C-alpha positions in Angstrom: 126.2 -145.2 3.1 122.6 -145.1 1.8 120.3 -148.1 1.8 120.0 -150.2 -1.3 118.1 -148.3 -4.0 118.2 -145.0 -2.1 118.4 -142.0 -4.5 121.5 -140.2 -3.4 124.9 -139.5 -4.8 127.6 -142.1 -4.6 130.3 -141.2 -2.0 133.9 -141.6 -3.3 135.3 -142.2 0.3 134.2 -144.6 3.0 133.9 -143.7 6.6 137.5 -145.0 7.0 138.6 -142.6 4.2 139.3 -145.6 1.9 138.6 -145.1 -1.8 135.3 -146.7 -2.9 135.0 -148.5 -6.1 131.9 -148.4 -8.2 131.1 -151.6 -10.1 128.6 -152.1 -13.0 127.3 -155.6 -13.0 125.3 -157.2 -15.8 123.8 -160.5 -16.7 122.0 -161.1 -20.1 122.7 -164.8 -20.3 119.2 -166.1 -19.7 115.5 -165.5 -20.3 115.7 -162.7 -17.7 118.7 -160.6 -16.8 119.6 -157.5 -14.9 122.0 -154.6 -14.7 123.1 -153.3 -11.3 125.4 -150.9 -9.5 127.5 -152.1 -6.6 130.2 -150.6 -4.4 133.2 -151.8 -2.4 136.3 -150.4 -1.0 140.0 -151.1 -1.5 140.5 -153.1 1.6 137.2 -155.0 2.0 135.9 -158.1 0.2 132.3 -157.1 1.0 130.3 -155.8 -1.9 127.1 -153.8 -1.4 124.6 -153.8 -4.2 123.2 -150.2 -4.6 120.4 -151.2 -6.9 119.5 -154.1 -9.3 117.2 -153.4 -12.2 115.6 -156.5 -14.0 115.8 -156.9 -17.8 113.4 -159.0 -19.9 114.9 -161.4 -22.4 114.2 -160.7 -26.1 114.5 -157.0 -25.6 118.0 -156.7 -24.0 119.3 -154.7 -26.9 116.6 -152.1 -26.4 116.8 -152.0 -22.6 120.4 -152.4 -21.5 122.0 -149.1 -22.4 119.0 -147.0 -21.4 118.7 -148.8 -18.1 122.4 -148.2 -17.4 122.0 -144.5 -18.1 118.9 -144.3 -16.0 120.5 -146.2 -13.1 123.5 -143.9 -13.1 121.4 -140.8 -13.3 119.1 -141.9 -10.4 122.1 -142.2 -8.1 123.7 -139.0 -9.1 126.5 -140.7 -11.1 128.1 -140.4 -14.5 129.6 -143.2 -16.7 133.0 -141.9 -15.7 132.3 -142.9 -12.1 132.4 -146.6 -13.0 135.7 -148.3 -11.9 135.1 -151.7 -13.4 132.6 -153.9 -15.2 131.5 -157.4 -14.0 129.6 -159.3 -16.6 128.3 -162.9 -16.9 130.1 -164.3 -19.9 128.0 -167.5 -20.1 126.8 -170.1 -20.5 123.5 -169.1 -21.9 121.6 -167.5 -24.8 123.6 -166.7 -27.9 121.6 -163.5 -28.6 121.5 -162.4 -24.9 125.2 -162.9 -24.4 126.1 -161.1 -27.6 124.0 -158.1 -26.7 125.3 -157.8 -23.1 128.9 -158.3 -23.9 128.8 -155.9 -26.8 127.4 -153.2 -24.6 130.0 -153.8 -21.9 132.8 -153.9 -24.4 131.8 -150.5 -25.8 131.5 -148.9 -22.4 134.8 -150.3 -21.2 136.6 -149.3 -24.3 135.3 -145.7 -24.0 136.1 -145.4 -20.3 139.3 -147.5 -20.4 138.1 -149.6 -17.4 138.8 -153.3 -16.7 136.2 -156.0 -17.4 135.8 -159.1 -15.1 134.0 -162.0 -16.9 132.2 -164.4 -14.6 130.9 -167.9 -15.3 127.3 -168.4 -14.2 128.2 -172.0 -13.3 131.0 -170.9 -11.0 128.5 -168.5 -9.2 126.1 -171.4 -8.7 128.9 -173.8 -7.5 130.1 -171.2 -4.9 126.5 -170.5 -3.8 126.1 -174.1 -2.7 128.3 -173.4 0.3 129.8 -176.9 -0.2 133.5 -177.8 0.0 135.2 -180.3 -2.2 133.9 -181.5 -5.6 130.8 -179.6 -6.7 129.0 -180.0 -10.0 127.0 -176.9 -10.9 124.1 -177.7 -13.3 121.9 -175.5 -15.4 119.2 -176.4 -18.0 120.5 -175.9 -21.5 117.3 -177.0 -23.2 117.0 -179.8 -25.8 117.4 -182.4 -23.0 121.0 -181.2 -22.3 122.6 -179.5 -19.4 125.5 -177.0 -18.8 127.7 -178.7 -16.2 130.5 -177.0 -14.4 132.8 -179.3 -12.4 134.6 -177.4 -9.6 136.8 -178.1 -6.6 135.7 -175.7 -3.9 138.0 -174.7 -1.0 138.0 -171.9 1.5 139.9 -169.7 -1.0 137.5 -170.1 -3.9 136.7 -172.4 -6.8 139.1 -174.2 -9.1 137.5 -175.1 -12.5 138.0 -178.6 -13.6 135.7 -178.5 -16.6 132.6 -176.8 -18.1 130.7 -178.8 -20.7 127.4 -179.6 -22.3 126.1 -183.0 -21.3 123.1 -185.2 -21.7 121.1 -186.4 -18.8 122.9 -189.7 -18.1 126.4 -188.2 -18.5 125.4 -185.3 -16.2 124.1 -187.6 -13.5 127.3 -189.7 -13.7 129.5 -187.0 -12.3 131.3 -189.2 -9.8 131.7 -188.0 -6.2 130.2 -184.6 -6.9 127.6 -182.7 -4.9 125.2 -181.1 -7.3 124.2 -177.5 -7.1 121.6 -175.8 -9.3 119.5 -172.7 -9.5 116.8 -174.4 -11.7 113.8 -175.9 -10.0 113.3 -178.5 -12.8 116.9 -179.6 -12.6 116.6 -179.9 -8.8 113.6 -182.2 -9.3 115.5 -184.3 -11.8 118.5 -184.7 -9.6 116.5 -185.7 -6.6 114.4 -188.2 -8.6 117.7 -189.8 -9.8 119.1 -190.1 -6.3 121.7 -187.4 -6.6 122.9 -185.3 -3.7 121.6 -181.9 -4.7 121.4 -178.4 -3.3 119.0 -175.8 -4.8 120.6 -172.4 -4.5 118.9 -169.0 -5.0 119.2 -167.5 -8.4 122.6 -166.0 -9.4 121.6 -162.4 -8.5 123.7 -159.3 -8.6 125.1 -159.7 -5.1 126.5 -163.2 -5.8 127.9 -162.2 -9.2 129.4 -159.0 -7.8 131.1 -160.8 -4.9 132.8 -163.3 -7.3 133.7 -160.5 -9.7 135.3 -158.5 -6.8 137.5 -161.5 -5.8 138.6 -161.9 -9.4 139.3 -158.2 -9.7 141.5 -158.4 -6.6 143.3 -161.4 -8.1 143.9 -159.5 -11.4 141.6 -161.7 -13.4 140.5 -159.0 -15.8 140.3 -158.7 -19.6 140.4 -155.9 -22.1 137.4 -155.3 -24.4 139.2 -157.1 -27.2 139.7 -160.1 -25.0 136.2 -160.4 -23.7 134.5 -163.5 -25.2 131.2 -165.3 -24.6 131.5 -168.7 -23.0 128.6 -170.4 -24.9 129.7 -174.0 -24.3 127.1 -175.1 -26.8 127.9 -174.5 -30.5 125.4 -172.3 -32.4 122.8 -173.8 -34.7 124.7 -172.3 -37.6 127.7 -174.3 -36.6 125.8 -177.5 -35.8 123.8 -177.6 -39.0 126.4 -176.1 -41.4 127.1 -178.2 -44.4 130.7 -179.4 -44.5 132.8 -177.7 -47.1 133.2 -179.7 -50.3 
């Protein structure tokens, strides 16, 4: 197999003659995002990222589809080579998530391939490497935080809850080890006496690995079933006048 980013055609068989799967991975949940290609085989949990291309927030709608096309062409692939789509479904930006999920829905519908939605909070919780109760925390702005409460074992993560909390409620997560990919949140947690672990950003390799496990477990959705996990209500919902 070629090195990451090497411009060569994707082989459909591994050295052990196992069928290889091509995964398209996307995250448009934050200020910055990415689209990536990854590969794995039928029998191995390991996922190799072929190449990850960064995307800049605010222009996801103009970048996403052209970057997917360019990435496939660079590696001698066609859209029909994609076996499954792994996409971050939230939490995060309303606009970014809508753009990313709409593009993945359209491609999956055309190609009739499965979609594996992944929570960014679950990725962060697993990246901590901790076992037991883990609270994954991401900055939601406005003095609020996205908090995912998980029970982590050797077999994966069991979600207890994902919610939007203020500072005090976030810090009161009893018995939890905190994990975050945000520097500012890490500083806040440490200043408040919390047990915290700063993990690297939720990049393509982490998201693809979680998506691969979910694919093996049959945790896929159809394009019609794919929904954004905003956690926070939109401004339109928050400020809407009640019906009279």
